[in-house]
N, C-alpha and C positions, 0 to 999 in steps of 0.2 A: 536688656543690657545696652548700655550706651555705645554709640558708634566709636570704636577704638581708633578709627582713622577719620574722624569728623571733619578735618580740614581738607581731606582728599575729595576730588570729584568722583562720582560714581563711574565705574568703568571696569574694564578687564583687569587692569593692574591691581586696583583695589580689591576686586572680588577674588582674584588669584591669591593675593597675599593673605586675605582673611581665610580663604579655604585652606591654604597651607597651614596656617596657625591652628585652625580647628583640627586638621588631620594629625598634627604632632602633639596636640594637647588633650585629645579625646581618645580614651582607650579604643584600640582597634589596630588595623594593619600598620598604619604610619606612626603610631604613638611613640613618643620619645620620653623616657622618664626625666623628671625635672633635673636630677643630678647629672644627666648626660646632655642636657641642652647647652649649646654654645651658639652665640649669635655674633656674626661679623657684619660690618657695615661698610659701605663704600660712600664716599663723599659725592653723591650724585644728586643732591638736592632733597633727599628724603629726610635728612636729619636736621636741616635748618633751611631757612628761607634763602633762596639764591636770586630771587627777582624782586625788586629791580636790581638788587645787589646783595652780595653776601653780608651777613650781619657783621662780620669782622670789618669789612670795608666801610659799612655805615658807621661803626664805632670810630675808625680812624678818620674818616672824612669829617665827622662831627668835631673831633679833637682839633683837626686842622682849622676848621671854621672858628672855633674858640680862640685858637692862637692868633688868627687874623684880627679878631675883635680886640685882643689884648695888645697886639702890635700891628697896626694898620700898614706899616711899611712892607710887611710880608706879602701883601696883596699883589705886589709887583713881581714876585718870583714864584716859580713852580715848586711844589705842587699846589701851593696856596692860591695862586692866580686862577687855576682851573676851578677851585672851589668857589671863589668870589664871582667868577664870570659864568659859573654853571656850565663849563666846557665839558660836556659829556663825552665828546669825541676824544679829548685828551685823556680823560679819566678812564675811558674804555680801553685805551691803548697803553695802560700802565706798563705792560711788559716791554714797551718800547722806550720807557722813561725810567729805567732802573736807577740811574744815578740820582734823579730827582726824588724818586720814591724812597730810596734809602736815606737821603738827606732829610726828607719830611718825617719819616718814621723815627730817625735818630733824634731829631729835634723834638718830636712829640713825646717820646718815651725814654730817651736816653737819660741816664743819671737818676732815675726815680727808683725807689725801692720796690721790692715785690709787693709789699703791703700797700704802698701808694698806688701801684698799678691795679691791684685787686680792688681797691676802693673806687678807682675810676670805672672799672668794669661793672662793679655793683651799682654805681650811680647810673651808668648807661642803661643797665637792665631794669632799673627802677623807674627811670624817667622817659626813656626813648620810646617813640612810636614808629611803627613801620612806615617808611616813606610814602607809600601809595595807599595802603589799606587803612592806616591810622590806628591800627590795633597795637596794643602793647607788645614789645618784643621780648618781654620777660619770659614767656613760655617758649620752650623749644618746639620744634615741629611735631614732636611726639605727643605733645599735650602735657608734658611734665614741666613743672616749674624749673627754670634753668638753674636756680641757685641750689637745688637739691637733686639734680638729675642723677648723680651717682647713687644717692639713696633710693630714689624712686625706680631706677632701672632694675633694682634688685627685687622689686615687687611685680605682681602680675597685672597691675592696672595703673593708670595714670594717678599722679598725686592729687587727690581730691580731699584729703583729710587734714585735720588740724596738725600742727607740727609734732605734737607728742605722739599722736597716732601714727603719723607717717614714719617717725623715727623708730618706733617700736616694730614697725612692719618689716623691717629689713635688718635684722640683727647682724648679718654678715658684713654690712657696709661699714667701712672705717669712718664714714662721714655721716652726720646726722642732719636731718632737716632742722633749720633754725627759723623758718618763717612760713607763713601760710602761702599756698600757691596763689599766683597772681590771677586776677580776673581778666577775661577777654583775650 
């Protein structure tokens, strides 16, 4: 059986989670019938990369960098200046720069349609690489391809099949896989 938490370091947290999963999915004292299983998650770094930054921040920062390339005058104003200068201290203290943050987000995404935003997100997940690891960001931390995570979370294993097989594996999902899982 493949390592279901392959990106995790071996240790107590990983072994405890895997032991819990075995206990509730294997007939015995702790078994929970599939129909009764409910999963909840906290945003504690287990669902997506948070180092060196959250994926969402990477997405926004890349957009700001594109905007400076398109309009070099933006390099003199925040938040774009921090991007150009690589000012990690300014970026790390974003909560102290709410007006600039809101201005940058408004300029980056204001006035675009939902479809245009979705297209930007899809392009990001297709092309972006993790800033320090160099791996593609297209897969979520769970090992499922990000574009079909709704579909794949309905199954018992990561999405490793062709689109048609993945789509038929979770008939309850309102969304269907439309592409093969990403590599790496």
